[in-house]
VMD Tcl script that builds the backbone (N, CA, C; Angstrom):
set m [mol new atoms 225]
animate dup $m
set s [atomselect $m all]
$s set {name element resname resid chain x y z} {
  {N N MET 1 A 6.120 -3.210 -26.997}
  {CA C MET 1 A 4.740 -3.299 -27.374}
  {C C MET 1 A 3.908 -3.536 -26.120}
  {N N ILE 2 A 2.895 -2.720 -25.932}
  {CA C ILE 2 A 1.943 -2.933 -24.844}
  {C C ILE 2 A 0.788 -3.740 -25.429}
  {N N SER 3 A 0.459 -4.860 -24.805}
  {CA C SER 3 A -0.561 -5.736 -25.360}
  {C C SER 3 A -1.330 -6.472 -24.273}
  {N N ALA 4 A -2.639 -6.552 -24.462}
  {CA C ALA 4 A -3.459 -7.361 -23.572}
  {C C ALA 4 A -3.371 -8.839 -23.964}
  {N N ILE 5 A -2.976 -9.086 -25.211}
  {CA C ILE 5 A -2.779 -10.455 -25.694}
  {C C ILE 5 A -1.273 -10.660 -25.806}
  {N N TYR 6 A -0.620 -10.646 -24.669}
  {CA C TYR 6 A 0.833 -10.649 -24.638}
  {C C TYR 6 A 1.447 -11.940 -25.153}
  {N N SER 7 A 0.771 -13.071 -25.014}
  {CA C SER 7 A 1.330 -14.336 -25.499}
  {C C SER 7 A 1.488 -14.302 -27.020}
  {N N LEU 8 A 0.555 -13.680 -27.711}
  {CA C LEU 8 A 0.645 -13.558 -29.166}
  {C C LEU 8 A 1.824 -12.662 -29.546}
  {N N ALA 9 A 1.987 -11.559 -28.828}
  {CA C ALA 9 A 3.098 -10.650 -29.110}
  {C C ALA 9 A 4.439 -11.340 -28.884}
  {N N LEU 10 A 4.533 -12.158 -27.849}
  {CA C LEU 10 A 5.779 -12.877 -27.575}
  {C C LEU 10 A 6.091 -13.896 -28.670}
  {N N THR 11 A 5.073 -14.603 -29.152}
  {CA C THR 11 A 5.311 -15.632 -30.169}
  {C C THR 11 A 5.619 -15.030 -31.532}
  {N N THR 12 A 5.232 -13.773 -31.762}
  {CA C THR 12 A 5.545 -13.135 -33.041}
  {C C THR 12 A 6.920 -12.486 -33.013}
  {N N GLY 13 A 7.584 -12.517 -31.858}
  {CA C GLY 13 A 8.963 -12.039 -31.791}
  {C C GLY 13 A 9.152 -10.604 -31.345}
  {N N ALA 14 A 8.143 -9.963 -30.806}
  {CA C ALA 14 A 8.330 -8.604 -30.290}
  {C C ALA 14 A 9.379 -8.659 -29.182}
  {N N PRO 15 A 10.397 -7.803 -29.231}
  {CA C PRO 15 A 11.485 -7.924 -28.262}
  {C C PRO 15 A 11.074 -7.587 -26.822}
  {N N ARG 16 A 10.250 -6.583 -26.664}
  {CA C ARG 16 A 9.799 -6.173 -25.326}
  {C C ARG 16 A 8.280 -6.090 -25.342}
  {N N VAL 17 A 7.643 -6.873 -24.490}
  {CA C VAL 17 A 6.186 -6.892 -24.429}
  {C C VAL 17 A 5.770 -6.511 -23.017}
  {N N ILE 18 A 4.914 -5.510 -22.908}
  {CA C ILE 18 A 4.407 -5.062 -21.617}
  {C C ILE 18 A 2.977 -5.572 -21.504}
  {N N LYS 19 A 2.707 -6.274 -20.425}
  {CA C LYS 19 A 1.379 -6.840 -20.197}
  {C C LYS 19 A 0.397 -5.697 -19.934}
  {N N GLY 20 A -0.561 -5.544 -20.850}
  {CA C GLY 20 A -1.556 -4.489 -20.729}
  {C C GLY 20 A -2.793 -4.951 -19.987}
  {N N GLY 21 A -3.736 -4.036 -19.882}
  {CA C GLY 21 A -4.976 -4.317 -19.162}
  {C C GLY 21 A -5.930 -5.180 -19.971}
  {N N ARG 22 A -6.873 -4.537 -20.634}
  {CA C ARG 22 A -7.894 -5.247 -21.398}
  {C C ARG 22 A -7.763 -4.898 -22.866}
  {N N ILE 23 A -8.286 -5.739 -23.731}
  {CA C ILE 23 A -8.172 -5.510 -25.174}
  {C C ILE 23 A -8.734 -4.147 -25.548}
  {N N GLU 24 A -9.872 -3.796 -25.022}
  {CA C GLU 24 A -10.502 -2.533 -25.388}
  {C C GLU 24 A -9.958 -1.340 -24.598}
  {N N HIS 25 A -9.087 -1.582 -23.642}
  {CA C HIS 25 A -8.522 -0.515 -22.810}
  {C C HIS 25 A -7.145 -0.979 -22.337}
  {N N VAL 26 A -6.200 -1.045 -23.292}
  {CA C VAL 26 A -4.917 -1.713 -23.048}
  {C C VAL 26 A -4.077 -1.038 -21.959}
  {N N CYS 27 A -4.205 0.258 -21.804}
  {CA C CYS 27 A -3.392 0.964 -20.792}
  {C C CYS 27 A -4.202 1.287 -19.543}
  {N N GLY 28 A -4.995 0.351 -19.097}
  {CA C GLY 28 A -5.770 0.558 -17.885}
  {C C GLY 28 A -6.866 -0.479 -17.746}
  {N N ASP 29 A -7.745 -0.221 -16.779}
  {CA C ASP 29 A -8.889 -1.102 -16.541}
  {C C ASP 29 A -9.997 -0.261 -15.920}
  {N N PRO 30 A -10.974 0.199 -16.734}
  {CA C PRO 30 A -12.021 1.074 -16.231}
  {C C PRO 30 A -12.878 0.459 -15.125}
  {N N SER 31 A -12.862 -0.867 -14.995}
  {CA C SER 31 A -13.655 -1.494 -13.938}
  {C C SER 31 A -13.070 -1.206 -12.555}
  {N N LEU 32 A -11.838 -0.698 -12.503}
  {CA C LEU 32 A -11.206 -0.373 -11.223}
  {C C LEU 32 A -11.688 0.956 -10.639}
  {N N GLY 33 A -12.382 1.748 -11.447}
  {CA C GLY 33 A -12.779 3.081 -11.009}
  {C C GLY 33 A -11.742 4.089 -11.490}
  {N N PRO 34 A -12.116 5.373 -11.551}
  {CA C PRO 34 A -11.242 6.384 -12.148}
  {C C PRO 34 A -9.849 6.499 -11.518}
  {N N GLU 35 A -9.774 6.524 -10.216}
  {CA C GLU 35 A -8.488 6.720 -9.547}
  {C C GLU 35 A -7.562 5.511 -9.731}
  {N N LYS 36 A -8.085 4.325 -9.489}
  {CA C LYS 36 A -7.283 3.099 -9.622}
  {C C LYS 36 A -6.929 2.841 -11.091}
  {N N ASP 37 A -7.850 3.183 -12.007}
  {CA C ASP 37 A -7.586 3.029 -13.431}
  {C C ASP 37 A -6.402 3.900 -13.839}
  {N N ARG 38 A -6.370 5.120 -13.367}
  {CA C ARG 38 A -5.259 6.024 -13.683}
  {C C ARG 38 A -3.944 5.483 -13.112}
  {N N GLU 39 A -3.966 5.015 -11.875}
  {CA C GLU 39 A -2.761 4.456 -11.256}
  {C C GLU 39 A -2.259 3.248 -12.046}
  {N N PHE 40 A -3.175 2.394 -12.458}
  {CA C PHE 40 A -2.817 1.208 -13.222}
  {C C PHE 40 A -2.226 1.605 -14.574}
  {N N GLY 41 A -2.849 2.572 -15.235}
  {CA C GLY 41 A -2.344 3.066 -16.517}
  {C C GLY 41 A -0.951 3.663 -16.390}
  {N N GLU 42 A -0.732 4.420 -15.331}
  {CA C GLU 42 A 0.596 5.001 -15.094}
  {C C GLU 42 A 1.630 3.897 -14.869}
  {N N ARG 43 A 1.254 2.867 -14.159}
  {CA C ARG 43 A 2.162 1.747 -13.896}
  {C C ARG 43 A 2.539 1.059 -15.215}
  {N N ILE 44 A 1.574 0.885 -16.113}
  {CA C ILE 44 A 1.846 0.265 -17.406}
  {C C ILE 44 A 2.814 1.123 -18.217}
  {N N VAL 45 A 2.569 2.422 -18.263}
  {CA C VAL 45 A 3.433 3.321 -19.039}
  {C C VAL 45 A 4.839 3.374 -18.439}
  {N N LYS 46 A 4.950 3.441 -17.129}
  {CA C LYS 46 A 6.273 3.450 -16.485}
  {C C LYS 46 A 7.020 2.147 -16.768}
  {N N THR 47 A 6.296 1.039 -16.753}
  {CA C THR 47 A 6.911 -0.247 -17.067}
  {C C THR 47 A 7.416 -0.254 -18.509}
  {N N ALA 48 A 6.643 0.315 -19.423}
  {CA C ALA 48 A 7.047 0.387 -20.828}
  {C C ALA 48 A 8.309 1.238 -20.987}
  {N N LEU 49 A 8.368 2.348 -20.291}
  {CA C LEU 49 A 9.558 3.207 -20.366}
  {C C LEU 49 A 10.785 2.490 -19.804}
  {N N ASN 50 A 10.612 1.774 -18.707}
  {CA C ASN 50 A 11.726 0.986 -18.147}
  {C C ASN 50 A 12.146 -0.129 -19.097}
  {N N ALA 51 A 11.182 -0.733 -19.778}
  {CA C ALA 51 A 11.493 -1.815 -20.720}
  {C C ALA 51 A 12.362 -1.307 -21.868}
  {N N LEU 52 A 12.114 -0.070 -22.307}
  {CA C LEU 52 A 12.913 0.486 -23.397}
  {C C LEU 52 A 14.384 0.604 -23.019}
  {N N GLY 53 A 14.666 0.812 -21.747}
  {CA C GLY 53 A 16.042 0.938 -21.288}
  {C C GLY 53 A 16.661 -0.370 -20.841}
  {N N THR 54 A 15.943 -1.462 -21.013}
  {CA C THR 54 A 16.428 -2.774 -20.587}
  {C C THR 54 A 16.937 -3.559 -21.797}
  {N N ALA 55 A 18.166 -4.010 -21.716}
  {CA C ALA 55 A 18.720 -4.821 -22.801}
  {C C ALA 55 A 18.090 -6.210 -22.764}
  {N N VAL 56 A 17.650 -6.678 -23.923}
  {CA C VAL 56 A 17.074 -8.020 -24.025}
  {C C VAL 56 A 17.695 -8.739 -25.207}
  {N N THR 57 A 17.757 -10.052 -25.126}
  {CA C THR 57 A 18.300 -10.849 -26.229}
  {C C THR 57 A 17.243 -11.739 -26.869}
  {N N GLU 58 A 16.074 -11.780 -26.265}
  {CA C GLU 58 A 14.967 -12.585 -26.776}
  {C C GLU 58 A 13.672 -11.907 -26.353}
  {N N PRO 59 A 12.530 -12.316 -26.929}
  {CA C PRO 59 A 11.267 -11.711 -26.513}
  {C C PRO 59 A 11.096 -11.809 -24.989}
  {N N THR 60 A 10.809 -10.674 -24.360}
  {CA C THR 60 A 10.748 -10.592 -22.906}
  {C C THR 60 A 9.450 -9.936 -22.472}
  {N N LEU 61 A 8.789 -10.536 -21.491}
  {CA C LEU 61 A 7.542 -10.002 -20.947}
  {C C LEU 61 A 7.841 -9.164 -19.708}
  {N N PHE 62 A 7.303 -7.958 -19.684}
  {CA C PHE 62 A 7.388 -7.079 -18.527}
  {C C PHE 62 A 5.977 -6.952 -17.958}
  {N N ASP 63 A 5.807 -7.342 -16.714}
  {CA C ASP 63 A 4.497 -7.335 -16.065}
  {C C ASP 63 A 4.429 -6.198 -15.056}
  {N N PRO 64 A 3.607 -5.180 -15.300}
  {CA C PRO 64 A 3.529 -4.034 -14.390}
  {C C PRO 64 A 3.143 -4.416 -12.965}
  {N N VAL 65 A 2.292 -5.407 -12.794}
  {CA C VAL 65 A 1.845 -5.799 -11.458}
  {C C VAL 65 A 2.979 -6.477 -10.703}
  {N N LYS 66 A 3.673 -7.405 -11.351}
  {CA C LYS 66 A 4.776 -8.102 -10.692}
  {C C LYS 66 A 5.931 -7.147 -10.388}
  {N N LEU 67 A 6.194 -6.205 -11.284}
  {CA C LEU 67 A 7.259 -5.235 -11.030}
  {C C LEU 67 A 6.914 -4.363 -9.834}
  {N N GLN 68 A 5.651 -4.006 -9.714}
  {CA C GLN 68 A 5.232 -3.190 -8.573}
  {C C GLN 68 A 5.399 -3.979 -7.279}
  {N N GLU 69 A 5.024 -5.254 -7.281}
  {CA C GLU 69 A 5.180 -6.078 -6.078}
  {C C GLU 69 A 6.652 -6.212 -5.713}
  {N N ALA 70 A 7.519 -6.357 -6.700}
  {CA C ALA 70 A 8.962 -6.476 -6.450}
  {C C ALA 70 A 9.493 -5.190 -5.835}
  {N N GLU 71 A 9.004 -4.038 -6.294}
  {CA C GLU 71 A 9.451 -2.763 -5.740}
  {C C GLU 71 A 9.028 -2.645 -4.280}
  {N N VAL 72 A 7.847 -3.129 -3.971}
  {CA C VAL 72 A 7.370 -3.047 -2.584}
  {C C VAL 72 A 8.210 -3.928 -1.679}
  {N N VAL 73 A 8.558 -5.119 -2.144}
  {CA C VAL 73 A 9.336 -6.052 -1.356}
  {C C VAL 73 A 10.738 -5.504 -1.089}
  {N N THR 74 A 11.365 -4.915 -2.090}
  {CA C THR 74 A 12.730 -4.453 -1.937}
  {C C THR 74 A 12.836 -3.083 -1.275}
  {N N ALA 75 A 11.743 -2.364 -1.196}
  {CA C ALA 75 A 11.781 -1.007 -0.643}
  {C C ALA 75 A 11.896 -1.017 0.863}
}
mol reanalyze $m
mol bondsrecalc $m
mol representation Tube
mol addrep $m
C-alpha cells in the first residue's frame, strides 16, 4: 500500500507500506516542479515494486527517500 498517512496503514496491519508523498498527490510532490516530481514518483513506484518482492513477517515501512540514500552510499 502506498500511503501518505503511513502510520495509519501500519497500525491497520497492511503488510507492506510505502511512504508516499502528499495526501492529495500520493505518488509525488508537485511542489518539487515537474522534473523532480516525476523522479520522486518513479522512486515511489520502484520502491513499491521492490516491496512486493520482499518477504515480510509483520507490517513493514518502505521509505523511498531512505532507500535512495542507501543506494547512493553502497554504490
